[in-house]
C-alpha positions as CSV (number, residue, x, y, z in Angstrom):
1,M,12.2,-74.9,26.5
2,L,14.8,-74.6,23.6
3,D,13.1,-71.3,22.0
4,V,12.4,-69.6,24.6
5,L,15.9,-70.1,25.7
6,K,17.0,-68.8,22.4
7,K,14.0,-65.8,22.1
8,Y,15.1,-64.6,25.6
9,F,18.3,-65.3,26.4
10,Q,20.1,-65.6,22.9
11,F,21.7,-69.1,23.8
12,N,21.3,-72.3,21.6
13,K,21.7,-75.1,24.3
14,F,21.8,-75.3,27.4
15,L,24.5,-75.6,30.5
16,P,24.9,-79.1,31.9
17,F,22.0,-79.5,34.9
18,Q,19.6,-76.7,33.3
19,E,17.2,-78.6,31.1
20,E,17.0,-81.2,33.9
21,I,16.1,-78.7,36.4
22,I,13.6,-77.0,34.7
23,S,12.3,-79.7,33.2
24,D,11.6,-80.7,37.3
25,I,10.3,-77.6,37.4
26,L,7.7,-77.4,34.7
27,S,6.7,-80.9,36.1
28,K,6.1,-79.2,39.7
29,K,8.5,-80.4,41.1
30,D,10.6,-79.1,44.3
31,V,14.4,-78.8,43.1
32,L,17.3,-78.0,45.4
33,V,20.7,-76.7,43.4
34,L,23.9,-76.4,44.1
35,L,26.3,-74.9,41.2
36,P,29.5,-73.0,41.0
37,T,29.5,-69.1,40.3
38,G,28.9,-68.6,36.7
39,G,27.0,-71.9,36.2
40,G,24.1,-70.4,35.3
41,K,21.9,-71.3,38.1
42,S,19.4,-68.0,38.1
43,L,18.8,-69.2,34.3
44,C,17.1,-72.4,36.2
45,Y,13.9,-70.7,37.4
46,Q,13.9,-67.7,35.1
47,L,13.2,-69.2,32.2
48,P,10.5,-71.5,33.4
49,A,9.0,-68.5,34.7
50,L,8.2,-67.2,31.4
51,M,6.6,-70.7,30.4
52,L,4.6,-71.1,33.9
53,P,0.7,-69.4,33.9
54,G,1.2,-67.4,36.9
55,I,4.0,-64.7,38.4
56,T,7.4,-66.3,39.7
57,I,8.6,-65.1,43.2
58,V,12.1,-64.4,43.5
59,V,13.5,-64.4,47.2
60,S,17.1,-62.7,46.6
61,P,19.3,-61.0,50.0
62,L,21.1,-58.3,48.3
63,I,19.2,-55.0,46.5
64,S,22.3,-54.0,43.9
65,L,22.1,-58.0,42.9
66,M,18.5,-57.4,42.8
67,K,18.6,-54.3,40.6
68,D,21.2,-55.8,38.2
69,Q,19.3,-59.0,37.4
70,V,15.8,-56.9,37.0
71,V,17.6,-54.4,34.1
72,G,19.7,-57.4,32.6
73,L,15.9,-59.3,32.4
74,K,14.3,-55.9,31.2
75,N,16.9,-55.7,28.6
76,S,15.9,-59.0,27.2
77,G,12.1,-58.0,26.5
78,I,11.1,-59.8,29.7
79,P,8.5,-58.2,32.0
80,V,10.2,-58.3,35.3
81,A,10.0,-56.0,38.9
82,Y,11.5,-56.0,41.9
83,L,9.9,-54.7,45.4
84,N,12.6,-53.5,48.4
85,S,13.3,-50.9,50.5
86,S,15.2,-48.9,47.5
87,Q,11.8,-47.4,46.4
88,G,9.3,-44.7,47.3
89,V,5.7,-45.1,47.9
90,K,5.0,-43.9,44.6
91,E,7.1,-46.3,42.9
92,A,6.5,-49.6,45.1
93,R,2.5,-48.9,44.4
94,E,3.2,-48.3,40.9
95,V,5.1,-52.2,40.8
96,K,2.1,-53.7,42.8
97,E,-0.3,-52.2,39.9
98,K,1.5,-53.7,37.0
99,V,1.6,-57.4,38.9
100,L,-2.3,-57.2,40.1
101,Y,-3.0,-56.9,36.1
102,G,-0.9,-59.9,34.8
103,E,2.2,-57.9,33.3
104,I,5.1,-59.2,35.7
105,K,6.4,-62.4,35.1
106,L,9.2,-62.5,37.8
107,L,8.9,-60.4,40.9
108,Y,12.1,-59.8,42.9
109,V,11.5,-59.6,46.9
110,A,13.8,-58.5,49.7
111,P,13.6,-61.6,52.5
112,E,12.8,-58.8,55.2
113,R,9.6,-57.5,52.8
114,L,7.6,-61.3,53.2
115,M,7.5,-60.7,56.7
116,H,5.0,-58.0,56.5
117,E,1.7,-58.7,57.4
118,R,0.4,-56.2,54.5
119,F,2.7,-58.1,52.4
120,S,1.1,-61.2,52.7
121,E,-2.2,-59.8,52.4
122,F,-0.9,-58.9,49.1
123,L,0.8,-62.1,48.1
124,S,-2.4,-63.9,48.7
125,M,-4.2,-62.1,45.8
126,L,-1.5,-63.6,43.2
127,N,-1.3,-66.6,41.3
128,V,1.8,-68.0,42.1
129,S,3.6,-70.5,39.7
130,L,6.8,-70.8,40.8
131,I,9.2,-70.2,43.9
132,A,12.9,-69.4,43.7
133,I,15.1,-68.9,46.6
134,D,18.4,-67.6,45.9
135,E,21.6,-67.6,47.6
136,A,19.3,-70.7,49.5
137,H,22.3,-71.4,52.5
138,C,21.4,-68.1,54.3
139,I,18.2,-70.6,55.3
140,S,20.9,-72.7,57.3
141,E,22.2,-72.5,61.1
142,W,25.2,-74.4,59.6
143,G,25.7,-71.8,56.6
144,H,28.3,-69.4,56.3
145,D,25.6,-66.5,55.7
146,F,22.5,-67.6,58.3
147,R,20.0,-64.7,58.2
148,P,17.0,-65.8,60.7
149,E,14.3,-63.8,58.0
150,Y,15.6,-66.7,55.9
151,R,14.3,-69.1,58.5
152,K,10.6,-67.7,58.1
153,L,10.2,-68.4,54.5
154,K,8.8,-71.9,54.8
155,M,6.1,-69.6,55.1
156,L,5.6,-69.7,51.7
157,R,4.7,-72.9,51.0
158,E,1.6,-72.5,53.3
159,F,1.1,-69.5,51.4
160,F,1.2,-71.1,48.0
161,P,1.4,-75.2,48.7
162,R,0.8,-76.1,45.0
163,A,3.7,-74.0,43.7
164,P,6.9,-75.7,43.4
165,V,10.0,-74.3,45.3
166,V,13.4,-74.0,43.7
167,A,16.2,-73.1,46.2
168,L,19.7,-72.1,44.8
169,T,23.4,-71.8,45.9
170,A,27.1,-72.0,45.0
171,T,27.9,-72.9,48.7
172,A,26.2,-75.8,50.8
173,T,28.0,-78.5,53.0
174,Q,25.8,-81.5,53.3
175,K,24.6,-80.0,56.5
176,V,23.4,-77.3,54.7
177,R,22.0,-78.8,51.8
178,D,19.9,-81.1,54.5
179,D,18.4,-78.1,56.5
180,I,17.3,-76.5,53.6
181,V,15.4,-79.4,52.5
182,N,14.0,-79.7,55.8
183,Q,13.3,-75.9,56.6
184,L,11.5,-76.0,53.2
185,N,9.6,-78.6,53.6
186,F,10.4,-80.5,50.7
187,K,8.6,-83.5,49.0
188,N,9.1,-84.6,45.9
189,Y,12.0,-83.3,45.3
190,N,15.2,-83.6,43.1
191,T,18.9,-82.6,44.0
192,Y,21.6,-81.4,41.4
193,C,24.8,-80.8,42.5
194,G,27.9,-79.3,39.8
195,S,31.4,-79.9,40.7
196,F,32.9,-77.2,43.1
197,D,36.4,-77.8,41.0
198,R,37.2,-74.5,39.4
199,K,40.0,-76.0,37.3
200,N,41.3,-72.8,36.2
201,L,41.8,-71.5,39.7
202,S,45.5,-71.6,41.7
203,Y,45.2,-71.1,44.9
204,E,48.2,-70.0,47.4
205,I,48.9,-69.6,50.9
206,R,51.2,-67.0,51.7
207,P,52.5,-65.6,54.6
208,K,51.4,-62.7,56.0
209,Q,54.3,-60.9,56.1
210,E,55.4,-57.4,54.4
211,A,52.4,-58.3,52.5
212,Y,52.0,-54.9,51.0
213,A,55.0,-54.6,49.3
214,Q,54.0,-58.6,47.7
215,I,50.6,-57.3,46.2
216,I,52.5,-54.5,44.9
217,N,54.9,-56.5,43.1
218,Y,52.2,-59.2,42.2
219,I,50.2,-56.2,40.5
220,E,53.1,-54.8,38.9
221,D,54.3,-57.8,37.7
222,H,50.5,-58.8,36.3
223,G,50.3,-55.5,34.3
224,G,46.7,-54.2,33.3
225,Y,45.1,-57.3,35.0
226,S,41.4,-57.1,37.0
227,G,41.6,-58.5,40.6
228,I,39.9,-58.0,44.0
229,I,41.6,-57.8,47.0
230,Y,39.6,-58.7,49.8
231,C,40.2,-56.9,53.7
232,H,38.6,-57.5,56.8
233,S,37.0,-54.3,58.2
234,R,36.0,-50.8,55.9
235,A,39.2,-49.0,57.6
236,A,41.6,-51.7,56.1
237,V,39.9,-50.9,52.9
238,D,40.0,-47.5,53.0
239,R,43.5,-47.6,53.7
240,M,44.7,-50.4,50.9
241,A,42.8,-49.0,48.6
242,E,44.5,-45.1,49.5
243,H,48.1,-46.9,49.5
244,L,47.3,-48.3,46.0
245,L,46.2,-45.0,44.5
246,A,49.4,-43.1,46.1
247,D,51.5,-46.0,44.0
248,G,50.2,-45.7,40.8
249,I,47.3,-49.0,41.1
250,K,44.1,-47.6,39.7
251,A,42.1,-49.0,43.0
252,L,39.0,-48.2,44.2
253,P,37.1,-48.9,47.6
254,Y,33.5,-50.5,48.2
255,H,32.4,-51.3,51.3
256,A,28.8,-51.2,53.4
257,G,30.1,-48.1,55.1
258,M,30.1,-46.1,52.2
259,L,27.3,-43.9,50.7
260,Q,25.5,-46.5,47.7
261,K,25.9,-44.0,45.0
262,E,29.7,-43.9,45.5
263,R,29.9,-47.9,46.3
264,T,27.7,-47.8,42.4
265,H,30.1,-45.6,41.0
266,N,33.2,-47.6,42.1
267,Q,31.1,-51.3,40.9
268,E,30.5,-49.8,37.7
269,C,34.2,-48.7,37.5
270,F,36.1,-51.5,37.8
271,M,33.1,-53.4,36.0
272,N,34.2,-50.8,32.7
273,D,37.8,-51.6,33.6
274,E,38.5,-47.9,34.8
275,A,39.9,-49.1,37.7
276,Q,42.1,-52.5,37.4
277,V,41.4,-53.4,41.4
278,I,38.4,-53.0,44.0
279,V,39.7,-53.7,47.2
280,A,36.3,-54.4,48.9
281,T,35.1,-56.1,52.3
282,I,32.7,-59.0,51.9
283,A,29.9,-56.8,51.0
284,F,31.0,-56.7,47.6
285,G,31.1,-59.6,44.8
286,M,27.5,-61.2,44.8
287,G,26.2,-61.4,41.8
288,I,29.1,-59.5,40.2
289,D,29.7,-61.1,36.4
290,K,33.4,-59.4,35.1
291,P,34.4,-62.7,33.3
292,D,37.9,-61.5,33.2
293,I,39.1,-61.2,36.4
294,R,42.5,-62.9,36.9
295,F,43.4,-62.6,41.0
296,V,41.6,-62.6,44.0
297,I,43.7,-61.8,46.9
298,H,42.9,-62.3,50.5
299,Y,44.5,-59.6,52.6
300,D,43.0,-60.8,55.8
301,L,42.0,-64.1,56.8
302,P,38.7,-65.3,56.0
303,K,36.1,-66.4,58.3
304,N,35.4,-69.6,57.4
305,I,35.7,-72.1,53.8
306,E,32.3,-71.3,52.0
307,G,33.2,-67.5,52.2
308,Y,36.5,-67.9,51.0
309,Y,35.1,-70.4,48.5
310,Q,32.8,-67.9,47.5
311,E,34.9,-65.3,46.9
312,T,37.9,-66.8,44.9
313,G,34.6,-67.6,42.7
314,R,34.4,-64.9,41.4
315,A,37.9,-65.2,39.7
316,G,38.4,-66.3,36.0
317,R,34.7,-67.1,35.1
318,D,36.0,-66.7,31.4
319,G,37.6,-70.1,31.6
320,L,41.1,-68.7,32.1
321,S,43.4,-69.2,34.6
322,A,43.5,-67.2,37.8
323,D,45.4,-66.4,40.8
324,C,43.9,-66.6,44.6
325,I,46.3,-65.7,47.2
326,L,45.4,-65.8,50.5
327,F,47.4,-64.1,53.5
328,F,47.2,-66.1,56.5
329,S,48.7,-65.0,60.1
330,Y,47.5,-66.2,63.7
331,A,47.5,-62.3,64.7
332,D,43.9,-62.7,62.4
333,K,43.0,-66.2,63.8
334,I,42.7,-63.9,67.3
335,K,41.0,-61.4,65.8
336,H,38.4,-63.5,64.7
337,E,38.0,-65.4,67.9
338,F,37.6,-62.2,69.9
339,F,34.4,-61.5,67.7
340,I,33.3,-65.0,68.1
341,S,33.6,-64.8,71.7
342,K,31.0,-62.0,71.5
343,K,28.2,-64.4,70.2
344,E,25.9,-67.0,72.1
345,G,25.3,-70.4,72.2
346,Q,24.9,-72.4,68.9
347,R,26.1,-69.6,66.6
348,A,29.2,-69.3,68.6
349,V,30.0,-72.9,68.6
350,I,29.7,-73.1,65.0
351,A,31.5,-69.6,64.0
352,Q,34.6,-71.5,65.7
353,Q,33.9,-74.7,63.9
354,Q,33.9,-72.7,60.6
355,L,37.4,-70.9,61.8
356,D,39.0,-74.3,62.6
357,T,38.5,-75.7,59.4
358,M,39.8,-72.4,57.8
359,I,42.7,-72.4,59.8
360,T,43.4,-76.4,58.8
361,F,42.9,-75.7,55.5
362,C,45.7,-72.3,55.8
363,T,48.3,-74.8,57.5
364,A,48.4,-78.4,56.6
365,N,50.7,-79.3,54.1
366,V,47.7,-81.1,52.2
367,C,46.7,-80.0,48.1
368,R,44.2,-76.5,49.0
369,R,42.1,-78.3,46.2
370,K,41.7,-81.5,47.9
371,M,41.1,-79.8,50.8
372,L,38.0,-77.7,49.5
373,L,36.5,-80.2,47.4
374,Q,37.1,-83.1,50.4
375,Y,34.5,-79.8,52.4
376,F,31.7,-79.5,50.2
377,G,31.7,-83.8,49.6
378,E,33.7,-84.0,46.4
379,R,37.2,-86.2,46.0
380,L,39.5,-84.7,43.4
381,Q,40.6,-87.3,41.0
382,E,44.2,-86.3,40.2
383,L,47.4,-85.5,42.4
384,P,49.3,-83.2,42.3
385,C,46.8,-80.8,41.3
386,S,48.6,-78.7,39.6
387,G,47.1,-75.6,40.7
388,C,48.0,-74.7,44.0
389,D,51.4,-74.0,46.1
390,V,51.2,-77.4,47.9
391,C,51.1,-79.2,45.0
392,G,54.1,-77.3,43.2
393,S,52.4,-75.0,40.8
């Protein structure tokens, strides 16, 4: 294991839990992995994929995330490919041929692709040694990013009953964890859960009054620092980016309404420090590995704690201090409740419960860090935390 780690990933030692997780996978055990952003989840299936005899199927929800990981692995000399809707017929056929000839060790696939009958026939011809499900919280109706197509992934167990399954996520409450285990029919399995406490992040809630002026002052006071500003709508993203540019801040927008070429260009500018600030909807951020993001600002109220935690977790991945600022207003709460009213049944109930918890987080005079950790079932050992506005940091 250590030889493979050094050869392909250029690391001399494992991060916490990685060695144990990989050992379990090589022993054919199912594994549920909950590690924070930057905790090294991907390596937990990438390394054993190189040691197992057949191919590893990786289920990944975002095309951009898939492409980034495949490019990085190819640069390390790892035989890897992906299949998704961005490819033409010829390119997809070439990938399948390589897979069938045993030239690929990891195949990244979007969950929608797995549901196609023809693709099931293709899968049946493969020697699948491992199934990795990234962003596994998408399986659960209680998760913050539920996707119906993820609910159908249990069919992979039926196709490949002898292949171990590793489910990975950075955010999952106990209810979501239980749902993942049940949906994937885990039997002989282990769970590894890292700490949710990002000690280098400071959390602050501010009233949403003259918020734009506060943002400008903050950025000017922290000259040159990279940061993300999250807005709820595409229109708000465009307005914010335009205003920042007019005020001399190198800012670029990012949202699903833009052309893929534009999104890619803006993301690369941000990653290469050609833009100081990226203004985005929640479409931005998954898989982003920029270590020196010094602030994440939520101009609008997030829908739930999980999304907030995941988005703030993109700050300070280098271990240095970073600020997480959220502007709160009851007007945003009313907007969210309007959209919740359009949902039906259990989904509406869950969304309202998640929003209520988010409101409590913003309005309670309780340590922010303590509340975040409690939400994920972890206790804060020391108070005051010295890393939130309530505790006086």
